[in-house]
N, C-alpha and C positions, 0 to 999 in steps of 0.2 A: 676243185683243183685236181690236177693230174699229177701221176708220179711213175716213177720206175725204180726197180731196186735190183742192183747187181752185187754179187759177193764172190767173185771168183777166187780170192785168197782162201776162203772156206768151202770151196767146192760148189758154189751155186752161180752157175753162169748168169741166169736171170730168174728171180722168184716171181711167179705169175701174179700172185696178189699177197702182199705182206702186211698182215695185221699189226705186228709189232712196230713196223715202220709208221703206220698211220697213227700209233699212239703217241709219237713224236710230232709228226707232221700236223696233226688236227690242232693241237694248242698253238702251233705257229701260225697256221693259216687263220685260225679263230682270231687271233689279234691282228693280223694283217687285214683280214675282211670285215672285221667286227661282227661275226656271225658265230652262233654258239652250235648250229646243225648245218652241215654241209654235205654235199655229194662229192665223192671221191673216185677217181678213175685211175686204175694202174694200167699203164699202155704196154704191157708185155704181149708177146704173140698170143697167148691165150686171153688175157685181159680179164678184168673184173670191176664191177662197181660196188662201192660201199656207200653207206650213209655213216657218217660220224658225227657224234655230238660230244660237246666238251661242257662239263658243268661240275658241279659238288664244290666243295670247299678246298682250297688248296691247304695242304699240310706241310710241316716244316721238311724241307728237303725233298718235297714232291709237287708235282703240279697237280692241276685239277683231274677228275676222272675223265676218262674218254670211253664212250660206248661205241661199238662197231656193229653195224647191223648189214646183212646181205646174205646171199645165198652161199652155202658150203657144201663141199663133197667130202665125205669121210674116206680118207685113204688109209687110215690105220686105225684099229680098234685094239684095245687091251685092257688088262685088269691089273692094278696095282695093289699088292697085298702088303700092309704095314702091320708087323707083328706088335702086339700089346707091350706096353712098357713093362719092364722087369721090376718086380717088386723085392724088396729086401726085407726079410722078417724082422720084427721088432723083438729084441731079446731084453727083458727087464731082469734086474737082480735086486734082491732084497738082501742087505748086509745086516 
């Protein structure tokens, strides 16, 4: 299947390849086409091809899992530091 993604209201004139959109498109097209694995092409100027696979168990309030395969380019790398949880000392009293 083919797609395009536009988000001008949030400052995205056109996203070249949108993985999050394919997490919604893949289950839809899986149902329409009766396939669990499909090739997806995003038709932006840069363009991109993805292999998407729908599978796994559906959970309450969530659809099945979607796996996305393809080539990627790292545009930003970073490190996220999460502080350890604070502990509260336990005080015991003997009366």
